[in-house]
VMD Tcl script that draws the C-alpha trace (Angstrom):
set ca {
  {126.15 185.81 186.10}
  {126.59 182.78 188.47}
  {123.99 180.99 186.31}
  {126.13 181.78 183.04}
  {129.13 180.19 184.31}
  {127.39 177.11 185.57}
  {125.95 176.63 182.10}
  {129.18 176.98 180.40}
  {130.33 174.37 182.74}
  {127.92 172.15 181.66}
  {129.09 172.87 177.94}
  {132.46 172.03 178.78}
  {131.34 168.82 180.59}
  {129.50 167.85 177.38}
  {132.70 168.09 175.28}
  {134.49 166.26 177.66}
  {132.43 163.48 177.72}
  {132.15 163.61 173.83}
  {135.82 163.07 173.74}
  {135.70 160.02 175.88}
  {132.71 158.34 173.92}
  {133.18 158.94 170.24}
  {129.87 157.01 169.39}
  {127.86 159.38 171.18}
  {130.11 162.46 170.51}
  {127.38 164.10 167.83}
  {124.77 164.27 170.44}
  {126.75 165.31 173.05}
  {128.36 167.98 171.10}
  {124.92 169.10 170.11}
  {124.12 169.07 173.84}
  {127.01 171.55 174.52}
  {125.79 173.84 171.93}
  {122.65 174.21 173.49}
  {124.20 174.77 176.98}
  {126.64 177.65 175.45}
  {123.58 178.92 173.68}
  {121.74 179.44 177.38}
  {124.89 180.68 178.65}
  {125.33 183.35 176.28}
  {121.17 184.24 176.63}
  {121.73 184.28 180.44}
  {125.09 186.73 180.16}
  {123.16 188.89 177.56}
  {120.15 189.22 180.19}
  {122.29 190.13 182.99}
  {124.11 192.69 181.21}
  {120.86 194.13 179.96}
  {119.53 194.43 183.37}
  {122.63 196.02 184.45}
  {122.26 198.80 181.80}
  {118.69 199.44 182.30}
  {118.87 199.93 185.85}
  {116.64 199.31 188.70}
  {112.95 198.41 187.97}
  {110.49 201.14 188.02}
  {108.31 201.54 191.04}
  {105.97 198.35 191.15}
  {108.12 196.08 188.97}
  {109.91 194.62 192.11}
  {108.26 191.50 191.76}
  {109.06 190.69 188.34}
  {111.22 187.81 187.99}
  {114.33 188.47 186.10}
  {115.25 186.37 183.13}
  {118.48 184.82 184.64}
  {116.54 183.85 187.81}
  {114.27 181.92 185.65}
  {116.72 180.07 183.58}
  {118.49 179.27 186.84}
  {114.92 177.25 187.38}
  {115.24 175.34 184.11}
  {118.71 174.58 184.02}
  {118.43 171.57 186.55}
  {115.80 170.12 184.61}
  {117.80 169.12 181.64}
  {120.78 167.51 182.63}
  {122.08 164.98 180.04}
  {125.82 164.68 180.06}
}
mol new
graphics top color blue
foreach p $ca { graphics top sphere $p radius 0.5 }
foreach p [lrange $ca 0 end-1] q [lrange $ca 1 end] { graphics top cylinder $p $q radius 0.2 }
display resetview
């Protein structure tokens, strides 16, 4: 869930930057939507993992979607 809050923080940062730079606001607001979409996906993935429970025997080495997202977050910081 920590990754979802970080993604939402990025969306908020983009919105704040858009308010300060009206000439680039369209791009920054689109970027904020992108981060918010990722946050919603991360929250949903986290919720689904909690509902399903622990992985079956032999599936312990599968990377959860939220961990995979956390690795990609640092690749795309634009704001």
